[in-house]
C-alpha positions as CSV (number, residue, x, y, z in Angstrom):
1,M,37.2,16.3,2.8
2,A,38.3,15.8,-0.8
3,R,41.6,17.6,-0.3
4,A,42.4,15.6,2.9
5,Q,42.1,12.5,0.7
6,G,44.3,14.0,-2.0
7,I,41.6,14.4,-4.7
8,S,40.0,17.6,-6.1
9,P,36.6,18.7,-4.9
10,A,35.3,18.6,-8.5
11,L,36.2,15.0,-8.8
12,L,34.5,14.1,-5.5
13,G,31.5,16.1,-6.7
14,R,31.4,14.2,-10.0
15,W,31.6,10.8,-8.1
16,Q,28.8,11.9,-5.8
17,H,26.6,12.9,-8.7
18,E,27.2,9.6,-10.5
19,A,26.5,7.6,-7.3
20,L,23.2,9.4,-6.7
21,K,22.2,8.9,-10.3
22,A,22.9,5.2,-10.1
23,A,21.1,4.9,-6.8
24,V,17.8,6.3,-8.0
25,P,15.8,3.9,-10.2
26,S,14.8,5.2,-13.6
27,S,11.2,5.5,-14.7
28,A,11.5,2.2,-16.7
29,E,13.0,0.5,-13.6
30,R,10.2,1.8,-11.4
31,D,7.6,0.5,-13.9
32,E,9.3,-2.9,-14.0
33,I,9.4,-3.0,-10.1
34,K,5.7,-2.2,-10.0
35,Q,4.9,-4.9,-12.6
36,L,7.0,-7.5,-10.8
37,R,5.4,-6.7,-7.4
38,A,1.9,-7.2,-9.0
39,E,3.0,-10.5,-10.5
40,L,4.5,-11.6,-7.2
41,R,1.1,-10.8,-5.4
42,R,-0.7,-12.9,-8.1
43,V,1.7,-15.8,-7.8
44,E,1.5,-15.7,-4.0
45,M,-2.3,-15.8,-4.2
46,E,-2.2,-18.8,-6.5
47,R,0.3,-20.6,-4.2
48,D,-2.0,-20.0,-1.2
49,M,-5.0,-21.3,-3.1
50,L,-3.1,-24.4,-4.1
51,K,-2.1,-25.0,-0.5
52,K,-5.8,-24.9,0.5
53,V,-6.7,-27.3,-2.4
54,V,-3.9,-29.8,-1.3
55,T,-5.1,-29.6,2.3
56,I,-8.7,-30.4,1.2
57,F,-7.7,-33.3,-1.0
58,A,-5.3,-34.7,1.5
59,Q,-8.1,-35.3,4.0
60,P,-9.5,-38.8,4.1
61,P,-12.9,-39.2,2.5
62,P,-15.9,-39.3,4.9
63,S,-17.0,-42.9,5.8
């Protein structure tokens, strides 16, 4: 495949290695993703609670 494109197989192998390395998140990136997902869940829960509060206070008071 590499030769058909006019490049050396070693160069193609190096490109493949670099692409795979860049595609896999590092340990620090995985930790950050985990933290951001937890924060997102917390913020979504707060949003849902606020929606309920707004609904309750938007109702007319009982007569």
